[in-house]
PyMOL Python script that loads the backbone (N, CA, C, O; Angstrom):
from pymol import cmd

cmd.read_pdbstr("""\
ATOM      1  N   MET A   1      38.146 -37.132 -88.091  1.00  0.00           N
ATOM      2  CA  MET A   1      37.931 -38.790 -87.560  1.00  0.00           C
ATOM      3  C   MET A   1      37.329 -39.615 -88.289  1.00  0.00           C
ATOM      4  O   MET A   1      36.114 -39.726 -88.125  1.00  0.00           O
ATOM      5  N   PRO A   2      37.794 -40.179 -88.990  1.00  0.00           N
ATOM      6  CA  PRO A   2      36.330 -41.495 -89.429  1.00  0.00           C
ATOM      7  C   PRO A   2      35.962 -42.329 -88.344  1.00  0.00           C
ATOM      8  O   PRO A   2      36.714 -42.547 -87.395  1.00  0.00           O
ATOM      9  N   ILE A   3      34.869 -42.780 -88.456  1.00  0.00           N
ATOM     10  CA  ILE A   3      34.008 -43.874 -87.604  1.00  0.00           C
ATOM     11  C   ILE A   3      33.875 -45.024 -88.252  1.00  0.00           C
ATOM     12  O   ILE A   3      33.603 -45.114 -89.448  1.00  0.00           O
ATOM     13  N   TYR A   4      34.117 -46.213 -87.268  1.00  0.00           N
ATOM     14  CA  TYR A   4      34.465 -47.502 -88.185  1.00  0.00           C
ATOM     15  C   TYR A   4      33.468 -48.383 -87.034  1.00  0.00           C
ATOM     16  O   TYR A   4      33.073 -48.208 -85.882  1.00  0.00           O
ATOM     17  N   LYS A   5      33.323 -49.509 -88.191  1.00  0.00           N
ATOM     18  CA  LYS A   5      31.901 -50.061 -88.042  1.00  0.00           C
ATOM     19  C   LYS A   5      32.224 -51.154 -86.021  1.00  0.00           C
ATOM     20  O   LYS A   5      33.300 -51.742 -85.915  1.00  0.00           O
ATOM     21  N   ASP A   6      31.439 -51.203 -85.059  1.00  0.00           N
ATOM     22  CA  ASP A   6      31.727 -51.583 -84.382  1.00  0.00           C
ATOM     23  C   ASP A   6      32.639 -50.788 -82.911  1.00  0.00           C
ATOM     24  O   ASP A   6      32.957 -51.196 -81.794  1.00  0.00           O
ATOM     25  N   ASP A   7      32.809 -49.487 -83.657  1.00  0.00           N
ATOM     26  CA  ASP A   7      33.931 -48.570 -82.619  1.00  0.00           C
ATOM     27  C   ASP A   7      32.850 -48.420 -81.402  1.00  0.00           C
ATOM     28  O   ASP A   7      31.634 -48.523 -81.566  1.00  0.00           O
ATOM     29  N   VAL A   8      33.388 -48.202 -80.363  1.00  0.00           N
ATOM     30  CA  VAL A   8      32.373 -48.168 -78.828  1.00  0.00           C
ATOM     31  C   VAL A   8      33.371 -46.705 -78.477  1.00  0.00           C
ATOM     32  O   VAL A   8      34.559 -46.459 -78.686  1.00  0.00           O
ATOM     33  N   GLY A   9      32.383 -46.008 -77.928  1.00  0.00           N
ATOM     34  CA  GLY A   9      32.889 -44.787 -77.215  1.00  0.00           C
ATOM     35  C   GLY A   9      32.814 -43.491 -78.172  1.00  0.00           C
ATOM     36  O   GLY A   9      33.121 -42.395 -77.702  1.00  0.00           O
ATOM     37  N   ILE A  10      32.446 -43.604 -79.381  1.00  0.00           N
ATOM     38  CA  ILE A  10      31.987 -42.205 -79.909  1.00  0.00           C
ATOM     39  C   ILE A  10      31.012 -41.340 -79.478  1.00  0.00           C
ATOM     40  O   ILE A  10      29.842 -41.680 -79.306  1.00  0.00           O
ATOM     41  N   VAL A  11      31.504 -40.085 -79.271  1.00  0.00           N
ATOM     42  CA  VAL A  11      30.653 -39.007 -78.783  1.00  0.00           C
ATOM     43  C   VAL A  11      29.733 -38.756 -80.045  1.00  0.00           C
ATOM     44  O   VAL A  11      30.390 -38.412 -81.028  1.00  0.00           O
ATOM     45  N   VAL A  12      28.324 -38.847 -80.260  1.00  0.00           N
ATOM     46  CA  VAL A  12      27.427 -37.814 -80.834  1.00  0.00           C
ATOM     47  C   VAL A  12      26.989 -36.956 -80.035  1.00  0.00           C
ATOM     48  O   VAL A  12      26.597 -36.945 -78.868  1.00  0.00           O
ATOM     49  N   GLN A  13      27.189 -35.851 -81.295  1.00  0.00           N
ATOM     50  CA  GLN A  13      26.563 -34.646 -80.072  1.00  0.00           C
ATOM     51  C   GLN A  13      25.843 -33.961 -81.154  1.00  0.00           C
ATOM     52  O   GLN A  13      26.320 -33.623 -82.237  1.00  0.00           O
ATOM     53  N   VAL A  14      24.509 -33.775 -80.692  1.00  0.00           N
ATOM     54  CA  VAL A  14      23.826 -32.897 -81.494  1.00  0.00           C
ATOM     55  C   VAL A  14      23.510 -31.514 -80.693  1.00  0.00           C
ATOM     56  O   VAL A  14      23.278 -31.558 -79.485  1.00  0.00           O
ATOM     57  N   ASN A  15      23.509 -29.925 -81.619  1.00  0.00           N
ATOM     58  CA  ASN A  15      23.453 -29.282 -81.400  1.00  0.00           C
ATOM     59  C   ASN A  15      21.882 -28.763 -81.407  1.00  0.00           C
ATOM     60  O   ASN A  15      21.383 -28.885 -82.525  1.00  0.00           O
ATOM     61  N   MET A  16      21.045 -28.245 -80.472  1.00  0.00           N
ATOM     62  CA  MET A  16      19.986 -28.142 -80.384  1.00  0.00           C
ATOM     63  C   MET A  16      19.728 -26.669 -80.514  1.00  0.00           C
ATOM     64  O   MET A  16      18.543 -26.347 -80.430  1.00  0.00           O
ATOM     65  N   GLN A  17      20.664 -25.647 -80.713  1.00  0.00           N
ATOM     66  CA  GLN A  17      20.493 -24.253 -81.146  1.00  0.00           C
ATOM     67  C   GLN A  17      19.680 -23.525 -80.143  1.00  0.00           C
ATOM     68  O   GLN A  17      19.264 -22.397 -80.412  1.00  0.00           O
ATOM     69  N   LYS A  18      19.425 -24.087 -79.012  1.00  0.00           N
ATOM     70  CA  LYS A  18      18.542 -23.276 -77.814  1.00  0.00           C
ATOM     71  C   LYS A  18      18.893 -24.156 -76.584  1.00  0.00           C
ATOM     72  O   LYS A  18      19.369 -25.291 -76.562  1.00  0.00           O
ATOM     73  N   ASP A  19      18.429 -23.098 -75.276  1.00  0.00           N
ATOM     74  CA  ASP A  19      18.783 -23.881 -74.052  1.00  0.00           C
ATOM     75  C   ASP A  19      17.621 -25.086 -73.971  1.00  0.00           C
ATOM     76  O   ASP A  19      16.438 -24.866 -74.232  1.00  0.00           O
ATOM     77  N   ILE A  20      18.011 -26.060 -73.672  1.00  0.00           N
ATOM     78  CA  ILE A  20      17.021 -27.289 -73.729  1.00  0.00           C
ATOM     79  C   ILE A  20      17.284 -28.115 -72.174  1.00  0.00           C
ATOM     80  O   ILE A  20      17.216 -29.327 -71.971  1.00  0.00           O
ATOM     81  N   THR A  21      17.551 -27.188 -71.340  1.00  0.00           N
ATOM     82  CA  THR A  21      18.332 -27.312 -70.049  1.00  0.00           C
ATOM     83  C   THR A  21      16.873 -28.301 -68.978  1.00  0.00           C
ATOM     84  O   THR A  21      16.933 -29.099 -68.042  1.00  0.00           O
ATOM     85  N   ASP A  22      15.716 -27.683 -69.768  1.00  0.00           N
ATOM     86  CA  ASP A  22      14.372 -28.055 -68.748  1.00  0.00           C
ATOM     87  C   ASP A  22      13.472 -29.041 -69.763  1.00  0.00           C
ATOM     88  O   ASP A  22      12.259 -29.229 -69.663  1.00  0.00           O
ATOM     89  N   ALA A  23      14.354 -29.612 -70.748  1.00  0.00           N
ATOM     90  CA  ALA A  23      13.375 -30.922 -71.759  1.00  0.00           C
ATOM     91  C   ALA A  23      13.401 -31.923 -70.941  1.00  0.00           C
ATOM     92  O   ALA A  23      14.033 -32.236 -69.932  1.00  0.00           O
ATOM     93  N   THR A  24      12.283 -32.520 -71.823  1.00  0.00           N
ATOM     94  CA  THR A  24      12.168 -33.965 -70.865  1.00  0.00           C
ATOM     95  C   THR A  24      11.552 -34.912 -72.017  1.00  0.00           C
ATOM     96  O   THR A  24      10.923 -34.480 -72.984  1.00  0.00           O
ATOM     97  N   SER A  25      11.841 -36.331 -71.754  1.00  0.00           N
ATOM     98  CA  SER A  25      11.398 -37.146 -73.151  1.00  0.00           C
ATOM     99  C   SER A  25      12.632 -37.242 -74.231  1.00  0.00           C
ATOM    100  O   SER A  25      12.512 -37.767 -75.337  1.00  0.00           O
ATOM    101  N   ILE A  26      13.453 -36.837 -73.888  1.00  0.00           N
ATOM    102  CA  ILE A  26      14.713 -36.795 -74.660  1.00  0.00           C
ATOM    103  C   ILE A  26      15.006 -38.126 -75.182  1.00  0.00           C
ATOM    104  O   ILE A  26      14.761 -39.145 -74.536  1.00  0.00           O
ATOM    105  N   SER A  27      15.515 -38.126 -76.319  1.00  0.00           N
ATOM    106  CA  SER A  27      15.949 -39.345 -77.178  1.00  0.00           C
ATOM    107  C   SER A  27      16.599 -38.930 -78.922  1.00  0.00           C
ATOM    108  O   SER A  27      16.325 -37.834 -79.411  1.00  0.00           O
ATOM    109  N   LEU A  28      17.229 -39.690 -79.489  1.00  0.00           N
ATOM    110  CA  LEU A  28      17.619 -39.467 -80.770  1.00  0.00           C
ATOM    111  C   LEU A  28      17.060 -40.844 -81.377  1.00  0.00           C
ATOM    112  O   LEU A  28      17.644 -41.887 -81.085  1.00  0.00           O
ATOM    113  N   ILE A  29      16.113 -40.859 -82.087  1.00  0.00           N
ATOM    114  CA  ILE A  29      15.513 -41.933 -83.105  1.00  0.00           C
ATOM    115  C   ILE A  29      16.454 -41.748 -84.192  1.00  0.00           C
ATOM    116  O   ILE A  29      16.685 -40.676 -84.752  1.00  0.00           O
ATOM    117  N   VAL A  30      17.096 -43.123 -84.504  1.00  0.00           N
ATOM    118  CA  VAL A  30      18.105 -43.702 -85.406  1.00  0.00           C
ATOM    119  C   VAL A  30      18.038 -44.761 -86.475  1.00  0.00           C
ATOM    120  O   VAL A  30      17.964 -45.950 -86.162  1.00  0.00           O
ATOM    121  N   GLU A  31      18.058 -44.400 -87.604  1.00  0.00           N
ATOM    122  CA  GLU A  31      17.576 -45.109 -88.732  1.00  0.00           C
ATOM    123  C   GLU A  31      18.810 -45.842 -89.146  1.00  0.00           C
ATOM    124  O   GLU A  31      19.532 -45.048 -89.749  1.00  0.00           O
ATOM    125  N   GLU A  32      19.313 -46.942 -89.077  1.00  0.00           N
ATOM    126  CA  GLU A  32      20.620 -47.653 -89.122  1.00  0.00           C
ATOM    127  C   GLU A  32      20.313 -47.803 -90.582  1.00  0.00           C
ATOM    128  O   GLU A  32      19.182 -47.624 -91.034  1.00  0.00           O
ATOM    129  N   PRO A  33      21.569 -48.205 -91.459  1.00  0.00           N
ATOM    130  CA  PRO A  33      21.765 -48.260 -92.540  1.00  0.00           C
ATOM    131  C   PRO A  33      20.842 -49.481 -93.531  1.00  0.00           C
ATOM    132  O   PRO A  33      20.717 -49.495 -94.755  1.00  0.00           O
ATOM    133  N   ASP A  34      20.353 -50.324 -92.641  1.00  0.00           N
ATOM    134  CA  ASP A  34      19.104 -51.475 -93.064  1.00  0.00           C
ATOM    135  C   ASP A  34      18.132 -50.946 -93.346  1.00  0.00           C
ATOM    136  O   ASP A  34      17.434 -51.353 -94.274  1.00  0.00           O
ATOM    137  N   GLY A  35      17.691 -49.429 -92.300  1.00  0.00           N
ATOM    138  CA  GLY A  35      16.489 -49.417 -92.466  1.00  0.00           C
ATOM    139  C   GLY A  35      15.664 -49.620 -90.855  1.00  0.00           C
ATOM    140  O   GLY A  35      14.517 -49.254 -90.596  1.00  0.00           O
ATOM    141  N   THR A  36      16.367 -50.118 -90.178  1.00  0.00           N
ATOM    142  CA  THR A  36      16.188 -50.660 -88.499  1.00  0.00           C
ATOM    143  C   THR A  36      16.188 -49.388 -87.793  1.00  0.00           C
ATOM    144  O   THR A  36      17.174 -48.651 -87.779  1.00  0.00           O
ATOM    145  N   ILE A  37      15.056 -49.116 -87.189  1.00  0.00           N
ATOM    146  CA  ILE A  37      15.158 -47.981 -86.345  1.00  0.00           C
ATOM    147  C   ILE A  37      15.085 -48.437 -84.746  1.00  0.00           C
ATOM    148  O   ILE A  37      14.447 -49.272 -84.103  1.00  0.00           O
ATOM    149  N   VAL A  38      16.029 -47.490 -84.478  1.00  0.00           N
ATOM    150  CA  VAL A  38      16.147 -48.089 -82.713  1.00  0.00           C
ATOM    151  C   VAL A  38      16.475 -46.565 -81.964  1.00  0.00           C
ATOM    152  O   VAL A  38      16.799 -45.592 -82.644  1.00  0.00           O
ATOM    153  N   THR A  39      16.350 -46.509 -80.561  1.00  0.00           N
ATOM    154  CA  THR A  39      16.407 -45.244 -79.621  1.00  0.00           C
ATOM    155  C   THR A  39      17.220 -45.406 -78.945  1.00  0.00           C
ATOM    156  O   THR A  39      17.343 -46.334 -78.146  1.00  0.00           O
ATOM    157  N   TRP A  40      18.302 -44.071 -79.243  1.00  0.00           N
ATOM    158  CA  TRP A  40      19.745 -43.900 -78.215  1.00  0.00           C
ATOM    159  C   TRP A  40      19.200 -42.812 -77.051  1.00  0.00           C
ATOM    160  O   TRP A  40      18.738 -41.732 -77.418  1.00  0.00           O
ATOM    161  N   THR A  41      19.250 -43.022 -76.200  1.00  0.00           N
ATOM    162  CA  THR A  41      18.861 -42.342 -74.628  1.00  0.00           C
ATOM    163  C   THR A  41      19.929 -41.280 -74.462  1.00  0.00           C
ATOM    164  O   THR A  41      20.907 -41.648 -73.812  1.00  0.00           O
ATOM    165  N   PRO A  42      19.942 -39.973 -74.942  1.00  0.00           N
ATOM    166  CA  PRO A  42      20.896 -38.894 -74.768  1.00  0.00           C
ATOM    167  C   PRO A  42      20.934 -38.506 -73.680  1.00  0.00           C
ATOM    168  O   PRO A  42      20.032 -38.914 -72.949  1.00  0.00           O
ATOM    169  N   THR A  43      22.078 -37.465 -73.018  1.00  0.00           N
ATOM    170  CA  THR A  43      22.012 -36.609 -71.905  1.00  0.00           C
ATOM    171  C   THR A  43      22.139 -35.503 -72.269  1.00  0.00           C
ATOM    172  O   THR A  43      22.791 -35.366 -73.304  1.00  0.00           O
ATOM    173  N   ILE A  44      21.564 -34.194 -71.572  1.00  0.00           N
ATOM    174  CA  ILE A  44      21.753 -32.709 -71.879  1.00  0.00           C
ATOM    175  C   ILE A  44      23.099 -32.350 -71.701  1.00  0.00           C
ATOM    176  O   ILE A  44      23.711 -32.699 -70.691  1.00  0.00           O
ATOM    177  N   TYR A  45      23.600 -31.702 -72.571  1.00  0.00           N
ATOM    178  CA  TYR A  45      25.075 -31.296 -72.021  1.00  0.00           C
ATOM    179  C   TYR A  45      25.529 -29.852 -72.583  1.00  0.00           C
ATOM    180  O   TYR A  45      25.687 -29.615 -73.780  1.00  0.00           O
ATOM    181  N   LEU A  46      25.761 -28.692 -71.279  1.00  0.00           N
ATOM    182  CA  LEU A  46      26.288 -27.175 -71.824  1.00  0.00           C
ATOM    183  C   LEU A  46      24.695 -26.833 -72.337  1.00  0.00           C
ATOM    184  O   LEU A  46      24.608 -25.826 -73.040  1.00  0.00           O
ATOM    185  N   THR A  47      23.780 -27.364 -72.135  1.00  0.00           N
ATOM    186  CA  THR A  47      22.485 -26.554 -71.974  1.00  0.00           C
ATOM    187  C   THR A  47      21.886 -26.900 -73.327  1.00  0.00           C
ATOM    188  O   THR A  47      20.751 -27.376 -73.340  1.00  0.00           O
ATOM    189  N   LYS A  48      22.696 -26.662 -74.737  1.00  0.00           N
ATOM    190  CA  LYS A  48      22.310 -26.702 -75.804  1.00  0.00           C
ATOM    191  C   LYS A  48      22.472 -28.259 -76.683  1.00  0.00           C
ATOM    192  O   LYS A  48      22.162 -28.328 -77.872  1.00  0.00           O
ATOM    193  N   TYR A  49      22.832 -29.083 -76.150  1.00  0.00           N
ATOM    194  CA  TYR A  49      23.628 -30.320 -76.855  1.00  0.00           C
ATOM    195  C   TYR A  49      22.792 -31.466 -76.162  1.00  0.00           C
ATOM    196  O   TYR A  49      22.904 -31.662 -74.952  1.00  0.00           O
ATOM    197  N   LEU A  50      22.150 -32.039 -76.769  1.00  0.00           N
ATOM    198  CA  LEU A  50      22.342 -33.984 -76.807  1.00  0.00           C
ATOM    199  C   LEU A  50      23.495 -34.568 -77.158  1.00  0.00           C
ATOM    200  O   LEU A  50      24.032 -34.516 -78.264  1.00  0.00           O
ATOM    201  N   ARG A  51      23.999 -35.328 -75.850  1.00  0.00           N
ATOM    202  CA  ARG A  51      24.950 -36.008 -76.461  1.00  0.00           C
ATOM    203  C   ARG A  51      25.069 -37.569 -75.919  1.00  0.00           C
ATOM    204  O   ARG A  51      24.829 -37.856 -74.747  1.00  0.00           O
ATOM    205  N   TYR A  52      25.418 -38.414 -76.783  1.00  0.00           N
ATOM    206  CA  TYR A  52      25.159 -39.645 -76.526  1.00  0.00           C
ATOM    207  C   TYR A  52      26.540 -40.545 -76.784  1.00  0.00           C
ATOM    208  O   TYR A  52      27.303 -40.139 -77.660  1.00  0.00           O
ATOM    209  N   THR A  53      26.857 -41.666 -76.103  1.00  0.00           N
ATOM    210  CA  THR A  53      28.312 -42.440 -76.422  1.00  0.00           C
ATOM    211  C   THR A  53      27.675 -43.661 -76.932  1.00  0.00           C
ATOM    212  O   THR A  53      26.652 -44.244 -76.572  1.00  0.00           O
ATOM    213  N   THR A  54      28.439 -43.880 -77.761  1.00  0.00           N
ATOM    214  CA  THR A  54      28.019 -45.121 -78.630  1.00  0.00           C
ATOM    215  C   THR A  54      28.432 -46.577 -77.550  1.00  0.00           C
ATOM    216  O   THR A  54      29.545 -46.570 -77.025  1.00  0.00           O
ATOM    217  N   THR A  55      27.643 -47.564 -77.327  1.00  0.00           N
ATOM    218  CA  THR A  55      28.097 -48.787 -76.397  1.00  0.00           C
ATOM    219  C   THR A  55      28.122 -50.078 -77.597  1.00  0.00           C
ATOM    220  O   THR A  55      27.785 -50.136 -78.779  1.00  0.00           O
ATOM    221  N   THR A  56      28.593 -50.860 -76.809  1.00  0.00           N
ATOM    222  CA  THR A  56      28.542 -52.535 -77.976  1.00  0.00           C
ATOM    223  C   THR A  56      27.049 -52.330 -78.676  1.00  0.00           C
ATOM    224  O   THR A  56      26.065 -52.060 -77.987  1.00  0.00           O
ATOM    225  N   ASN A  57      26.979 -52.501 -80.235  1.00  0.00           N
ATOM    226  CA  ASN A  57      26.192 -52.800 -81.103  1.00  0.00           C
ATOM    227  C   ASN A  57      25.444 -51.774 -81.715  1.00  0.00           C
ATOM    228  O   ASN A  57      24.512 -51.889 -82.511  1.00  0.00           O
ATOM    229  N   ASP A  58      26.008 -50.666 -81.208  1.00  0.00           N
ATOM    230  CA  ASP A  58      25.211 -49.305 -81.546  1.00  0.00           C
ATOM    231  C   ASP A  58      25.549 -49.180 -83.216  1.00  0.00           C
ATOM    232  O   ASP A  58      24.609 -49.040 -83.999  1.00  0.00           O
ATOM    233  N   LEU A  59      26.866 -49.237 -83.675  1.00  0.00           N
ATOM    234  CA  LEU A  59      27.539 -49.376 -84.546  1.00  0.00           C
ATOM    235  C   LEU A  59      27.750 -50.392 -85.331  1.00  0.00           C
ATOM    236  O   LEU A  59      28.862 -50.496 -85.847  1.00  0.00           O
ATOM    237  N   ASP A  60      26.633 -51.461 -85.623  1.00  0.00           N
ATOM    238  CA  ASP A  60      27.283 -52.707 -85.949  1.00  0.00           C
ATOM    239  C   ASP A  60      27.400 -52.881 -87.292  1.00  0.00           C
ATOM    240  O   ASP A  60      27.892 -53.970 -87.592  1.00  0.00           O
ATOM    241  N   GLN A  61      26.999 -51.891 -88.559  1.00  0.00           N
ATOM    242  CA  GLN A  61      26.740 -52.063 -89.471  1.00  0.00           C
ATOM    243  C   GLN A  61      27.332 -50.710 -90.286  1.00  0.00           C
ATOM    244  O   GLN A  61      27.127 -49.565 -89.884  1.00  0.00           O
ATOM    245  N   ASN A  62      28.144 -51.053 -91.565  1.00  0.00           N
ATOM    246  CA  ASN A  62      28.698 -49.907 -92.278  1.00  0.00           C
ATOM    247  C   ASN A  62      27.647 -49.206 -93.130  1.00  0.00           C
ATOM    248  O   ASN A  62      26.767 -49.721 -93.820  1.00  0.00           O
ATOM    249  N   GLY A  63      27.898 -48.064 -92.955  1.00  0.00           N
ATOM    250  CA  GLY A  63      26.745 -46.795 -93.713  1.00  0.00           C
ATOM    251  C   GLY A  63      26.140 -45.800 -93.291  1.00  0.00           C
ATOM    252  O   GLY A  63      26.615 -45.337 -92.254  1.00  0.00           O
ATOM    253  N   VAL A  64      25.353 -45.341 -93.660  1.00  0.00           N
ATOM    254  CA  VAL A  64      25.208 -44.032 -93.138  1.00  0.00           C
ATOM    255  C   VAL A  64      23.614 -43.911 -92.258  1.00  0.00           C
ATOM    256  O   VAL A  64      22.454 -43.997 -92.660  1.00  0.00           O
ATOM    257  N   TYR A  65      24.136 -43.704 -91.074  1.00  0.00           N
ATOM    258  CA  TYR A  65      23.220 -43.502 -89.935  1.00  0.00           C
ATOM    259  C   TYR A  65      22.642 -42.260 -90.000  1.00  0.00           C
ATOM    260  O   TYR A  65      23.317 -41.235 -90.099  1.00  0.00           O
ATOM    261  N   LYS A  66      21.042 -42.276 -89.938  1.00  0.00           N
ATOM    262  CA  LYS A  66      20.197 -40.832 -89.680  1.00  0.00           C
ATOM    263  C   LYS A  66      19.749 -40.516 -88.455  1.00  0.00           C
ATOM    264  O   LYS A  66      18.614 -40.984 -88.362  1.00  0.00           O
ATOM    265  N   ILE A  67      20.069 -39.941 -87.428  1.00  0.00           N
ATOM    266  CA  ILE A  67      19.706 -39.311 -86.285  1.00  0.00           C
ATOM    267  C   ILE A  67      18.937 -38.322 -86.081  1.00  0.00           C
ATOM    268  O   ILE A  67      19.300 -37.274 -86.616  1.00  0.00           O
ATOM    269  N   GLN A  68      17.992 -38.296 -85.487  1.00  0.00           N
ATOM    270  CA  GLN A  68      16.757 -37.635 -85.153  1.00  0.00           C
ATOM    271  C   GLN A  68      16.638 -37.023 -84.039  1.00  0.00           C
ATOM    272  O   GLN A  68      16.196 -37.912 -83.312  1.00  0.00           O
ATOM    273  N   PRO A  69      16.730 -36.133 -83.436  1.00  0.00           N
ATOM    274  CA  PRO A  69      16.434 -35.552 -81.783  1.00  0.00           C
ATOM    275  C   PRO A  69      15.152 -35.754 -81.401  1.00  0.00           C
ATOM    276  O   PRO A  69      14.534 -35.713 -82.465  1.00  0.00           O
ATOM    277  N   ARG A  70      14.366 -35.948 -80.520  1.00  0.00           N
ATOM    278  CA  ARG A  70      13.122 -35.714 -80.242  1.00  0.00           C
ATOM    279  C   ARG A  70      13.188 -35.378 -78.779  1.00  0.00           C
ATOM    280  O   ARG A  70      13.866 -35.909 -77.899  1.00  0.00           O
ATOM    281  N   LEU A  71      12.186 -34.204 -78.698  1.00  0.00           N
ATOM    282  CA  LEU A  71      12.053 -33.876 -77.420  1.00  0.00           C
ATOM    283  C   LEU A  71      10.809 -33.371 -76.856  1.00  0.00           C
ATOM    284  O   LEU A  71       9.895 -33.174 -77.657  1.00  0.00           O
ATOM    285  N   THR A  72      10.546 -33.050 -75.253  1.00  0.00           N
ATOM    286  CA  THR A  72       9.817 -32.011 -75.035  1.00  0.00           C
ATOM    287  C   THR A  72      10.163 -31.337 -74.317  1.00  0.00           C
ATOM    288  O   THR A  72      10.912 -31.639 -73.388  1.00  0.00           O
ATOM    289  N   LEU A  73       9.534 -29.789 -74.641  1.00  0.00           N
ATOM    290  CA  LEU A  73      10.584 -28.682 -74.232  1.00  0.00           C
ATOM    291  C   LEU A  73       8.872 -27.653 -73.614  1.00  0.00           C
ATOM    292  O   LEU A  73       8.052 -27.238 -74.432  1.00  0.00           O
ATOM    293  N   GLY A  74       8.751 -27.498 -72.396  1.00  0.00           N
ATOM    294  CA  GLY A  74       7.731 -26.782 -71.968  1.00  0.00           C
ATOM    295  C   GLY A  74       6.401 -27.308 -73.086  1.00  0.00           C
ATOM    296  O   GLY A  74       6.286 -28.530 -73.180  1.00  0.00           O
ATOM    297  N   ASP A  75       5.784 -26.767 -73.606  1.00  0.00           N
ATOM    298  CA  ASP A  75       4.173 -27.108 -74.287  1.00  0.00           C
ATOM    299  C   ASP A  75       4.581 -27.333 -75.716  1.00  0.00           C
ATOM    300  O   ASP A  75       3.644 -27.528 -76.490  1.00  0.00           O
ATOM    301  N   TRP A  76       5.910 -27.344 -76.264  1.00  0.00           N
ATOM    302  CA  TRP A  76       6.001 -28.150 -77.212  1.00  0.00           C
ATOM    303  C   TRP A  76       6.624 -29.429 -77.322  1.00  0.00           C
ATOM    304  O   TRP A  76       7.545 -29.642 -76.533  1.00  0.00           O
ATOM    305  N   THR A  77       6.282 -30.435 -78.231  1.00  0.00           N
ATOM    306  CA  THR A  77       6.611 -31.713 -78.401  1.00  0.00           C
ATOM    307  C   THR A  77       7.140 -32.134 -79.816  1.00  0.00           C
ATOM    308  O   THR A  77       6.303 -32.317 -80.700  1.00  0.00           O
ATOM    309  N   GLY A  78       8.325 -32.282 -80.061  1.00  0.00           N
ATOM    310  CA  GLY A  78       8.724 -32.056 -81.249  1.00  0.00           C
ATOM    311  C   GLY A  78       9.915 -32.840 -81.621  1.00  0.00           C
ATOM    312  O   GLY A  78      10.627 -33.161 -80.669  1.00  0.00           O
ATOM    313  N   SER A  79      10.320 -33.250 -82.887  1.00  0.00           N
ATOM    314  CA  SER A  79      11.248 -33.503 -83.444  1.00  0.00           C
ATOM    315  C   SER A  79      12.100 -32.351 -84.101  1.00  0.00           C
ATOM    316  O   SER A  79      11.623 -31.283 -84.485  1.00  0.00           O
ATOM    317  N   GLY A  80      13.478 -32.728 -84.181  1.00  0.00           N
ATOM    318  CA  GLY A  80      14.626 -31.921 -84.338  1.00  0.00           C
ATOM    319  C   GLY A  80      15.007 -32.119 -86.056  1.00  0.00           C
ATOM    320  O   GLY A  80      14.561 -33.040 -86.739  1.00  0.00           O
ATOM    321  N   THR A  81      15.821 -31.160 -86.498  1.00  0.00           N
ATOM    322  CA  THR A  81      16.695 -31.667 -87.927  1.00  0.00           C
ATOM    323  C   THR A  81      17.610 -32.923 -88.015  1.00  0.00           C
ATOM    324  O   THR A  81      18.505 -33.141 -87.199  1.00  0.00           O
ATOM    325  N   ILE A  82      17.284 -33.825 -89.189  1.00  0.00           N
ATOM    326  CA  ILE A  82      17.868 -35.086 -88.922  1.00  0.00           C
ATOM    327  C   ILE A  82      19.287 -34.671 -89.267  1.00  0.00           C
ATOM    328  O   ILE A  82      19.421 -33.582 -89.826  1.00  0.00           O
ATOM    329  N   CYS A  83      20.180 -35.278 -89.048  1.00  0.00           N
ATOM    330  CA  CYS A  83      21.947 -35.055 -88.996  1.00  0.00           C
ATOM    331  C   CYS A  83      22.162 -36.831 -88.989  1.00  0.00           C
ATOM    332  O   CYS A  83      21.537 -37.746 -88.453  1.00  0.00           O
ATOM    333  N   GLN A  84      23.498 -36.760 -89.960  1.00  0.00           N
ATOM    334  CA  GLN A  84      24.101 -38.122 -90.300  1.00  0.00           C
ATOM    335  C   GLN A  84      25.564 -38.558 -89.837  1.00  0.00           C
ATOM    336  O   GLN A  84      26.490 -37.749 -89.776  1.00  0.00           O
ATOM    337  N   ILE A  85      25.664 -39.637 -89.581  1.00  0.00           N
ATOM    338  CA  ILE A  85      26.861 -40.176 -89.605  1.00  0.00           C
ATOM    339  C   ILE A  85      27.594 -41.032 -90.224  1.00  0.00           C
ATOM    340  O   ILE A  85      27.142 -42.112 -89.841  1.00  0.00           O
ATOM    341  N   VAL A  86      28.464 -41.245 -90.959  1.00  0.00           N
ATOM    342  CA  VAL A  86      29.074 -42.599 -92.011  1.00  0.00           C
ATOM    343  C   VAL A  86      29.734 -43.376 -91.220  1.00  0.00           C
ATOM    344  O   VAL A  86      30.500 -42.967 -90.347  1.00  0.00           O
ATOM    345  N   VAL A  87      29.517 -44.421 -91.436  1.00  0.00           N
ATOM    346  CA  VAL A  87      30.505 -45.723 -90.322  1.00  0.00           C
ATOM    347  C   VAL A  87      30.832 -46.337 -91.625  1.00  0.00           C
ATOM    348  O   VAL A  87      30.107 -46.827 -92.491  1.00  0.00           O
ATOM    349  N   GLN A  88      32.518 -46.136 -91.513  1.00  0.00           N
ATOM    350  CA  GLN A  88      33.212 -47.058 -92.111  1.00  0.00           C
ATOM    351  C   GLN A  88      33.462 -48.784 -92.203  1.00  0.00           C
ATOM    352  O   GLN A  88      33.419 -49.387 -91.131  1.00  0.00           O
ATOM    353  N   ASP A  89      33.639 -49.324 -93.069  1.00  0.00           N
ATOM    354  CA  ASP A  89      34.057 -51.046 -92.814  1.00  0.00           C
ATOM    355  C   ASP A  89      35.170 -51.019 -92.164  1.00  0.00           C
ATOM    356  O   ASP A  89      35.816 -49.972 -92.219  1.00  0.00           O
ATOM    357  N   LYS A  90      35.659 -52.071 -91.433  1.00  0.00           N
ATOM    358  CA  LYS A  90      37.090 -51.969 -90.792  1.00  0.00           C
ATOM    359  C   LYS A  90      37.716 -52.884 -91.797  1.00  0.00           C
ATOM    360  O   LYS A  90      37.150 -53.295 -92.810  1.00  0.00           O
ATOM    361  N   VAL A  91      39.164 -53.217 -91.354  1.00  0.00           N
ATOM    362  CA  VAL A  91      40.228 -53.983 -91.999  1.00  0.00           C
ATOM    363  C   VAL A  91      39.823 -55.081 -91.061  1.00  0.00           C
ATOM    364  O   VAL A  91      39.840 -54.772 -89.870  1.00  0.00           O
ATOM    365  N   GLU A  92      39.367 -56.624 -91.445  1.00  0.00           N
ATOM    366  CA  GLU A  92      39.328 -57.504 -90.842  1.00  0.00           C
ATOM    367  C   GLU A  92      40.309 -58.494 -90.650  1.00  0.00           C
ATOM    368  O   GLU A  92      40.084 -59.451 -89.909  1.00  0.00           O
TER     369      GLU A  92
END
""", "prot")
cmd.dss("prot")
cmd.show_as("cartoon", "prot")
cmd.util.cbc("prot")
cmd.orient("prot")
């Protein structure tokens, strides 16, 4: 399903490949198409996923959004693999 500029309610789900139930300091660091860096605050879903639902102004540009999960799990604090979503311009 395509994602369009200014869409609200798009579920972004990142598979962390392991049980992150006890993770803390969870975030999604997002590089917007213009290079601006923002932070989205996800929730843990089904033990292995970070899940975030977009709100107003999250997807306010068309282009590629780079998303990198960050969290602390036990003694480890770090970042996960960068994923991307493509946001298309809509007919106005």
